[in-house]
DSSP file (Angstrom, degrees, kcal/mol; ACC not computed):
  #  RESIDUE AA STRUCTURE BP1 BP2  ACC     N-H-->O    O-->H-N    N-H-->O    O-->H-N    TCO  KAPPA ALPHA  PHI   PSI    X-CA   Y-CA   Z-CA
    1    1 A I     >>       0   0    0      0, 0.0     4,-3.0     0, 0.0     5,-0.7   0.000 360.0 360.0 360.0 -44.1  -11.4   37.2   24.1
    2    2 A V  H  >5 +     0   0    0      1,-0.2     4,-1.5     2,-0.2     8,-0.2   0.912 360.0  39.5 -61.9 -42.4   -9.9   33.8   23.5
    3    3 A F  H  45S+     0   0    0      2,-0.2    -1,-0.2     1,-0.1     4,-0.1   0.831 118.5  47.2 -77.0 -30.0   -6.4   35.0   23.5
    4    4 A A  H  45S+     0   0    0      1,-0.1    -2,-0.2     2,-0.1    -1,-0.1   0.935 128.6  22.0 -76.6 -46.8   -6.8   37.4   26.4
    5    5 A L  H  <5S-     0   0    0     -4,-3.0     4,-0.4     1,-0.1    -3,-0.2   0.745 107.4-119.0 -96.1 -23.6   -8.7   35.0   28.7
    6    6 A G     X< -     0   0    0     -4,-1.5     4,-2.2    -5,-0.7     5,-0.2  -0.180  31.5 -77.7 100.2 162.2   -7.7   31.6   27.4
    7    7 A M  H  > S+     0   0    0      1,-0.2     4,-2.8     2,-0.2     5,-0.2   0.872 124.1  57.0 -66.9 -38.0   -9.9   28.7   26.0
    8    8 A T  H  > S+     0   0    0      2,-0.2     4,-2.1     1,-0.2    -1,-0.2   0.940 110.3  42.5 -62.4 -44.6  -11.2   27.5   29.4
    9    9 A V  H  > S+     0   0    0     -4,-0.4     4,-2.4     1,-0.2    -1,-0.2   0.909 113.9  51.9 -67.1 -41.4  -12.7   30.8   30.4
   10   10 A S  H  X S+     0   0    0     -4,-2.2     4,-2.3     1,-0.2    -1,-0.2   0.901 109.4  50.6 -63.4 -36.9  -14.1   31.4   27.0
   11   11 A R  H  X S+     0   0    0     -4,-2.8     4,-2.4     2,-0.2    -1,-0.2   0.894 110.0  49.9 -61.3 -40.3  -15.7   27.9   27.1
   12   12 A L  H  X S+     0   0    0     -4,-2.1     4,-2.5    -5,-0.2    -2,-0.2   0.907 109.1  51.7 -66.0 -39.0  -17.2   28.7   30.4
   13   13 A I  H  X S+     0   0    0     -4,-2.4     4,-3.1     2,-0.2     5,-0.3   0.931 110.7  48.9 -60.7 -47.7  -18.5   32.0   29.1
   14   14 A L  H  X S+     0   0    0     -4,-2.3     4,-2.7     1,-0.2    -2,-0.2   0.901 109.4  51.2 -60.4 -40.1  -20.1   30.1   26.2
   15   15 A V  H  X S+     0   0    0     -4,-2.4     4,-2.3     2,-0.2    -2,-0.2   0.943 113.5  45.5 -62.8 -48.7  -21.7   27.5   28.5
   16   16 A V  H  X S+     0   0    0     -4,-2.5     4,-2.6     2,-0.2    -2,-0.2   0.965 114.4  48.0 -62.0 -51.6  -23.2   30.4   30.7
   17   17 A L  H  X S+     0   0    0     -4,-3.1     4,-2.2     1,-0.2    -1,-0.2   0.877 112.7  48.7 -56.4 -39.6  -24.4   32.3   27.6
   18   18 A G  H  X S+     0   0    0     -4,-2.7     4,-2.4    -5,-0.3    -1,-0.2   0.882 109.7  51.6 -67.1 -37.2  -26.0   29.1   26.1
   19   19 A A  H  X S+     0   0    0     -4,-2.3     4,-2.3     2,-0.2    -2,-0.2   0.911 109.2  51.1 -62.4 -45.1  -27.7   28.4   29.4
   20   20 A I  H  X S+     0   0    0     -4,-2.6     4,-2.4     2,-0.2    -2,-0.2   0.911 109.0  50.5 -55.8 -47.2  -29.1   31.9   29.4
   21   21 A V  H  X S+     0   0    0     -4,-2.2     4,-2.6     2,-0.2    -2,-0.2   0.927 111.4  48.3 -59.1 -48.2  -30.4   31.5   25.9
   22   22 A L  H  X S+     0   0    0     -4,-2.4     4,-2.0    69,-0.2    -1,-0.2   0.888 111.7  49.7 -61.1 -39.0  -32.1   28.2   26.8
   23   23 A L  H  X S+     0   0    0     -4,-2.3     4,-2.5     2,-0.2    -1,-0.2   0.892 110.4  49.4 -66.4 -42.1  -33.6   29.6   29.8
   24   24 A C  H  X S+     0   0    0     -4,-2.4     4,-2.3     2,-0.2    -2,-0.2   0.897 110.6  50.1 -60.2 -43.1  -35.0   32.6   27.9
   25   25 A V  H  X S+     0   0    0     -4,-2.6     4,-2.1     2,-0.2    -2,-0.2   0.912 111.1  50.2 -66.1 -40.9  -36.5   30.4   25.2
   26   26 A L  H  X S+     0   0    0     -4,-2.0     4,-2.3    -5,-0.2    -2,-0.2   0.923 110.2  48.7 -57.7 -46.8  -38.1   28.2   27.9
   27   27 A I  H  X S+     0   0    0     -4,-2.5     4,-2.0     1,-0.2    -1,-0.2   0.904 110.2  51.8 -63.1 -39.6  -39.6   31.2   29.6
   28   28 A A  H  X S+     0   0    0     -4,-2.3     4,-1.6     1,-0.2    -1,-0.2   0.883 110.5  49.2 -58.4 -41.8  -40.9   32.5   26.2
   29   29 A F  H  X S+     0   0    0     -4,-2.1     4,-1.2     1,-0.2    -1,-0.2   0.894 110.6  49.3 -65.2 -42.5  -42.5   29.1   25.6
   30   30 A L  H  X S+     0   0    0     -4,-2.3     4,-1.7     1,-0.2    -2,-0.2   0.797 105.7  58.5 -70.0 -30.1  -44.1   29.1   29.0
   31   31 A V  H  X S+     0   0    0     -4,-2.0     4,-0.7     1,-0.2    -1,-0.2   0.914 104.1  51.4 -64.1 -42.7  -45.5   32.7   28.5
   32   32 A F  H  < S+     0   0    0     -4,-1.6     3,-0.5     1,-0.2     4,-0.3   0.867 108.8  51.1 -63.7 -34.9  -47.3   31.4   25.4
   33   33 A L  H  < S+     0   0    0     -4,-1.2     3,-0.4     1,-0.2     4,-0.3   0.852 115.8  41.6 -67.5 -37.5  -48.9   28.6   27.5
   34   34 A G  H  X S+     0   0    0     -4,-1.7     4,-1.4     1,-0.2    -1,-0.2   0.381  86.0  93.7-100.2   5.8  -50.1   31.0   30.2
   35   35 A I  H  X S+     0   0    0     -4,-0.7     4,-2.1    -3,-0.5    -1,-0.2   0.850  80.0  57.5 -69.1 -31.7  -51.3   33.9   28.1
   36   36 A V  H  > S+     0   0    0     -3,-0.4     4,-2.1    -4,-0.3    -1,-0.2   0.899 108.0  46.4 -64.5 -38.6  -54.9   32.7   28.0
   37   37 A S  H  > S+     0   0    0     -4,-0.3     4,-2.0     1,-0.2    -1,-0.2   0.818 108.9  56.1 -71.6 -29.5  -55.2   32.7   31.9
   38   38 A A  H  X S+     0   0    0     -4,-1.4     4,-1.7     2,-0.2    -1,-0.2   0.892 107.9  47.9 -70.4 -34.8  -53.6   36.1   31.9
   39   39 A F  H  X S+     0   0    0     -4,-2.1     4,-2.8     2,-0.2    -2,-0.2   0.941 110.7  52.7 -59.6 -46.2  -56.4   37.4   29.5
   40   40 A K  H  < S+     0   0    0     -4,-2.1    -2,-0.2     1,-0.2    -1,-0.2   0.872 110.7  47.4 -57.9 -42.1  -59.0   35.7   31.8
   41   41 A D  H  < S+     0   0    0     -4,-2.0    -1,-0.2     1,-0.2    -2,-0.2   0.839 115.4  43.7 -72.2 -34.8  -57.5   37.5   34.8
   42   42 A D  H  < S+     0   0    0     -4,-1.7     2,-0.7     1,-0.2    -2,-0.2   0.834 110.5  54.8 -82.2 -32.3  -57.4   41.0   33.1
   43   43 A I    ><  -     0   0    0     -4,-2.8     3,-0.7     1,-0.2    -1,-0.2  -0.905  64.8-172.6-106.1 110.2  -60.9   40.9   31.4
   44   44 A E  T 3  S+     0   0    0     -2,-0.7     2,-0.5     1,-0.2    -1,-0.2   0.930  80.5  38.1 -64.4 -49.9  -63.6   40.2   33.9
   45   45 A N  T 3  S+     0   0    0      2,-0.0     2,-0.6     0, 0.0    -1,-0.2  -0.344  78.2 142.0-106.2  50.4  -66.6   39.8   31.7
   46   46 A C    <   +     0   0    0     -3,-0.7     3,-0.1    -2,-0.5    -3,-0.0  -0.823  15.6 166.9 -97.7 121.7  -65.1   37.9   28.8
   47   47 A S        +     0   0    0     -2,-0.6     2,-0.3     1,-0.3    -1,-0.1   0.631  66.5   5.5-106.2 -17.3  -67.3   35.3   27.2
   48   48 A E  S    S+     0   0    0      5,-0.0    -1,-0.3    10,-0.0     3,-0.3  -0.965  90.2  55.1-155.7 167.2  -65.4   34.6   24.0
   49   49 A G  S >> S-     0   0    0     -2,-0.3     3,-2.0     1,-0.2     4,-1.6  -0.701 103.7 -21.3 109.0-159.6  -62.2   35.5   22.2
   50   50 A P  T 34 S+     0   0    0      0, 0.0   -11,-0.2     0, 0.0    -1,-0.2   0.696 126.1  67.2 -64.2 -17.8  -58.6   35.2   23.1
   51   51 A C  T 34 S+     0   0    0     -3,-0.3   -11,-0.2   -12,-0.2     3,-0.1   0.633 109.6  36.6 -76.9 -12.2  -59.4   35.2   26.8
   52   52 A R  T <4 S+     0   0    0     -3,-2.0     2,-0.3     1,-0.3    -1,-0.2   0.717 124.5  21.7-111.2 -29.6  -61.0   31.8   26.4
   53   53 A T     <  -     0   0    0     -4,-1.6    -1,-0.3     1,-0.1     3,-0.2  -0.991  58.1-140.1-139.0 152.2  -58.9   30.0   23.9
   54   54 A F  S    S+     0   0    0     -2,-0.3     2,-0.4     1,-0.3    -1,-0.1   0.848  94.4  21.3 -75.1 -36.8  -55.4   30.3   22.6
   55   55 A I  S    S+     0   0    0     21,-0.1     2,-0.3    22,-0.1    -1,-0.3  -0.991  86.9 111.8-137.2 124.0  -56.2   29.6   18.9
   56   56 A D  E     -A   75   0A   0     19,-1.8    19,-2.2    -2,-0.4     2,-0.3  -0.976  41.7-134.8-169.0 178.6  -59.6   30.1   17.5
   57   57 A S  E     -A   74   0A   0     -2,-0.3     2,-0.3    17,-0.2    17,-0.2  -0.988  11.1-165.6-148.3 161.2  -61.9   32.1   15.1
   58   58 A K  E     -A   73   0A   0     15,-2.8    15,-3.4    -2,-0.3     2,-0.4  -0.997  13.1-140.3-148.8 138.7  -65.3   33.6   15.2
   59   59 A E  E     -A   72   0A   0     -2,-0.3     2,-0.4    13,-0.2    13,-0.2  -0.852  13.8-165.7-101.3 135.2  -67.6   35.0   12.6
   60   60 A S  E     -A   71   0A   0     11,-3.2    11,-3.4    -2,-0.4     2,-0.5  -0.976   7.3-152.6-119.8 134.7  -69.7   38.2   13.3
   61   61 A N  E     -A   70   0A   0     -2,-0.4     9,-0.2     9,-0.2     7,-0.0  -0.923  10.4-172.9-108.4 128.5  -72.7   39.2   11.1
   62   62 A F  E     -A   69   0A   0      7,-3.2     7,-3.2    -2,-0.5     2,-0.2  -0.980  23.4-125.8-118.4 127.0  -73.7   42.8   10.7
   63   63 A P  E     -A   68   0A   0      0, 0.0     2,-0.3     0, 0.0     5,-0.2  -0.516  33.1-179.9 -70.9 141.1  -76.9   43.8    8.9
   64   64 A D  E >   -A   67   0A   0      3,-3.5     3,-0.8    -2,-0.2     0, 0.0  -0.868  42.7-102.2-133.4 165.9  -76.4   46.3    6.1
   65   65 A A  T 3  S+     0   0    0     -2,-0.3     3,-0.1     1,-0.2    -1,-0.0   0.815 123.4  39.3 -58.4 -31.7  -78.6   48.1    3.6
   66   66 A T  T 3  S-     0   0    0      1,-0.1     2,-0.3    -3,-0.0    -1,-0.2   0.481 131.6 -70.1-101.1  -1.8  -77.5   45.8    0.8
   67   67 A G  E <  S-A   64   0A   0     -3,-0.8    -3,-3.5     2,-0.0     2,-0.4  -0.964  76.4 -29.4 154.5-136.2  -77.4   42.6    2.9
   68   68 A T  E     -A   63   0A   0     -2,-0.3     2,-0.6    -5,-0.2    -7,-0.0  -0.978  43.2-148.2-126.4 130.5  -75.3   41.1    5.6
   69   69 A I  E     -A   62   0A   0     -7,-3.2    -7,-3.2    -2,-0.4     2,-0.5  -0.871  12.1-156.9 -96.3 126.1  -71.6   41.8    6.3
   70   70 A T  E     -A   61   0A   0     -2,-0.6     2,-0.5    -9,-0.2    -9,-0.2  -0.887   5.5-166.8-105.1 127.2  -69.6   39.0    7.7
   71   71 A K  E     -A   60   0A   0    -11,-3.4   -11,-3.2    -2,-0.5     2,-0.5  -0.950   9.0-150.5-114.7 130.3  -66.5   39.7    9.6
   72   72 A D  E     -A   59   0A   0     -2,-0.5     2,-0.5   -13,-0.2   -13,-0.2  -0.906   8.9-165.4-104.9 124.2  -64.1   36.9   10.5
   73   73 A H  E     +A   58   0A   0    -15,-3.4   -15,-2.8    -2,-0.5     2,-0.4  -0.916  10.8 176.7-109.8 127.1  -62.0   37.3   13.6
   74   74 A R  E     -A   57   0A   0     -2,-0.5     2,-0.4   -17,-0.2   -17,-0.2  -0.994   5.9-176.1-132.9 137.9  -59.1   34.9   14.1
   75   75 A W  E     +A   56   0A   0    -19,-2.2   -19,-1.8    -2,-0.4   -26,-0.0  -0.995  23.6 125.7-134.2 131.5  -56.5   34.9   16.9
   76   76 A H        -     0   0    0     -2,-0.4   -21,-0.1   -21,-0.2    -2,-0.1  -0.944  62.6-107.1-168.5 163.7  -53.5   32.7   17.2
   77   77 A P    >   -     0   0    0      0, 0.0     3,-1.1     0, 0.0     4,-0.4   0.629  48.3-178.2 -77.0 -10.4  -49.7   33.3   17.8
   78   78 A T  T 3>  +     0   0    0      1,-0.3     4,-1.3     2,-0.2     3,-0.2  -0.241  65.8   1.2  49.9-119.0  -48.7   32.4   14.2
   79   79 A E  H 3> S+     0   0    0      1,-0.2     4,-2.9     2,-0.2     5,-0.3   0.875 126.5  63.7 -72.3 -35.7  -45.0   32.5   13.6
   80   80 A G  H <> S+     0   0    0     -3,-1.1     4,-2.2     1,-0.2    -1,-0.2   0.892 102.9  49.2 -55.7 -42.8  -44.0   33.5   17.2
   81   81 A W  H  > S+     0   0    0     -4,-0.4     4,-2.9    -3,-0.2    -1,-0.2   0.949 114.5  42.8 -58.4 -53.4  -45.3   30.3   18.6
   82   82 A Y  H  X S+     0   0    0     -4,-1.3     4,-2.7     2,-0.2    -2,-0.2   0.866 113.3  51.0 -68.9 -34.2  -43.5   28.1   16.1
   83   83 A L  H  X S+     0   0    0     -4,-2.9     4,-2.0     2,-0.2    -1,-0.2   0.936 113.3  46.6 -67.4 -44.2  -40.2   30.0   16.2
   84   84 A T  H  X S+     0   0    0     -4,-2.2     4,-1.0    -5,-0.3    -2,-0.2   0.947 113.0  49.5 -57.8 -48.7  -40.2   29.7   20.1
   85   85 A L  H >< S+     0   0    0     -4,-2.9     3,-0.6     1,-0.2    -2,-0.2   0.913 113.7  45.9 -59.3 -44.7  -41.1   26.1   19.8
   86   86 A A  H 3X S+     0   0    0     -4,-2.7     4,-1.0     1,-0.2    -1,-0.2   0.790 106.1  59.3 -65.9 -29.2  -38.3   25.5   17.3
   87   87 A A  H 3X S+     0   0    0     -4,-2.0     4,-2.7     1,-0.2    -1,-0.2   0.729  89.7  72.2 -75.5 -18.5  -35.7   27.5   19.3
   88   88 A V  H <X S+     0   0    0     -4,-1.0     4,-1.9    -3,-0.6    -1,-0.2   0.963 104.3  37.7 -63.7 -53.9  -36.0   25.2   22.4
   89   89 A P  H  > S+     0   0    0      0, 0.0     4,-2.4     0, 0.0    -1,-0.2   0.828 115.6  54.5 -72.1 -26.5  -34.2   22.2   20.8
   90   90 A V  H  X S+     0   0    0     -4,-1.0     4,-2.0     2,-0.2    -2,-0.2   0.932 111.1  44.6 -66.8 -42.2  -31.7   24.4   19.0
   91   91 A A  H  X S+     0   0    0     -4,-2.7     4,-1.8     2,-0.2   -69,-0.2   0.830 113.0  51.1 -72.0 -28.9  -30.7   26.2   22.2
   92   92 A A  H  X S+     0   0    0     -4,-1.9     4,-2.0    -5,-0.2    -1,-0.2   0.896 109.4  50.7 -67.9 -40.9  -30.6   22.8   24.0
   93   93 A A  H  X S+     0   0    0     -4,-2.4     4,-2.9     2,-0.2     5,-0.2   0.901 108.8  53.7 -60.1 -42.0  -28.3   21.4   21.2
   94   94 A L  H  X S+     0   0    0     -4,-2.0     4,-2.3     1,-0.2    -2,-0.2   0.934 110.5  44.6 -60.5 -47.0  -26.0   24.6   21.6
   95   95 A V  H  X S+     0   0    0     -4,-1.8     4,-2.2   -77,-0.2    -1,-0.2   0.887 113.4  50.5 -65.6 -38.5  -25.6   24.0   25.3
   96   96 A I  H  X S+     0   0    0     -4,-2.0     4,-2.8     2,-0.2     5,-0.2   0.922 111.1  49.8 -68.5 -43.3  -25.0   20.3   24.8
   97   97 A V  H  X S+     0   0    0     -4,-2.9     4,-2.2     1,-0.2    -2,-0.2   0.936 112.9  45.1 -57.8 -50.5  -22.3   20.9   22.1
   98   98 A V  H  < S+     0   0    0     -4,-2.3    -1,-0.2    -5,-0.2    -2,-0.2   0.896 116.5  46.1 -64.6 -38.0  -20.4   23.4   24.1
   99   99 A V  H  < S+     0   0    0     -4,-2.2    -2,-0.2    -5,-0.2    -1,-0.2   0.892 115.4  45.3 -71.2 -40.6  -20.6   21.2   27.2
  100  100 A V  H  < S+     0   0    0     -4,-2.8     2,-0.4    -5,-0.2    -2,-0.2   0.856  96.3  81.9 -77.2 -34.8  -19.5   18.1   25.5
  101  101 A N  S  < S-     0   0    0     -4,-2.2     2,-0.7    -5,-0.2     4,-0.0  -0.576  74.5-145.3 -68.7 125.4  -16.6   19.6   23.4
  102  102 A K        -     0   0    0     -2,-0.4    -3,-0.1     4,-0.0    -2,-0.1  -0.858  22.0-134.2 -99.0 115.2  -13.5   19.8   25.6
  103  103 A F  S    S+     0   0    0     -2,-0.7     2,-0.1   -96,-0.1   -92,-0.0  -0.913  79.2  44.2-115.9 150.5  -11.4   22.9   24.9
  104  104 A P  S    S-     0   0    0      0, 0.0     3,-0.1     0, 0.0    -1,-0.0   0.597  90.4-129.9 -69.2 152.7   -8.5   23.4   24.5
  105  105 A L        -     0   0    0     -2,-0.1     2,-0.1     1,-0.1    -2,-0.1  -0.485  26.2-102.6 -74.6 145.2   -8.0   20.4   22.3
  106  106 A P        -     0   0    0      0, 0.0     2,-0.6     0, 0.0    -1,-0.1  -0.407  33.3-137.6 -65.8 139.4   -5.1   18.1   23.1
  107  107 A I        -     0   0    0     -2,-0.1     2,-0.7    -3,-0.1     3,-0.0  -0.872  10.7-130.7-103.3 127.3   -2.1   18.7   20.8
  108  108 A D     >  -     0   0    0     -2,-0.6     4,-1.4     1,-0.2     3,-0.3  -0.656  14.5-154.1 -79.1 117.7   -0.3   15.6   19.6
  109  109 A S  H  > S+     0   0    0     -2,-0.7     4,-0.6     1,-0.2    -1,-0.2   0.754  89.7  55.5 -66.6 -27.4    3.4   16.2   20.3
  110  110 A E  H  4 S+     0   0    0      1,-0.2     4,-0.4     2,-0.2     5,-0.4   0.860 107.3  49.4 -77.1 -34.3    4.7   14.0   17.5
  111  111 A A  H  4 S+     0   0    0     -3,-0.3     3,-0.3     1,-0.2    -2,-0.2   0.845 117.8  38.9 -72.4 -32.6    2.7   15.8   14.9
  112  112 A S  H  < S+     0   0    0     -4,-1.4    -1,-0.2     1,-0.2    -2,-0.2   0.411  95.1  81.9 -98.5   0.6    3.9   19.3   16.0
  113  113 A S  S  < S-     0   0    0     -4,-0.6    -1,-0.2    -3,-0.4    -2,-0.1   0.737  93.6-127.8 -82.6 -19.4    7.4   18.5   16.8
  114  114 A G        +     0   0    0     -4,-0.4     2,-0.2    -3,-0.3    -3,-0.1   0.464  62.0 137.5  89.4  -0.4    8.6   18.7   13.2
  115  115 A E              0   0    0     -5,-0.4    -1,-0.3     1,-0.1    -2,-0.1  -0.560 360.0 360.0 -80.1 144.7   10.2   15.2   13.3
  116  116 A A              0   0    0     -2,-0.2    -1,-0.1    -3,-0.1    -5,-0.0   0.440 360.0 360.0-104.0 360.0    9.8   12.9   10.4
């Protein structure tokens, strides 16, 4: 691609792709923030659980012939939340590096002329 289109076009393609990556990561982060209200809209009679809080846990006790069974319910985004959050500055750094670096690099004529 670099030799067929040239460095300037390749740099523009990298800037556009980096901006798309940054936009996608920001959208994914905002989806995590809005998921609780989406649960509230979808489930009409929800009094507890993921439709009320983003991260939480709840214990349920069930009577049994031998005693009581306790079931622990936990909900949270785990790795997805942290990976999305970590990807935002990485994507921003990618766009900054591509925009700041000017390609093609200037060639020093004295160094490449072969003169001593």
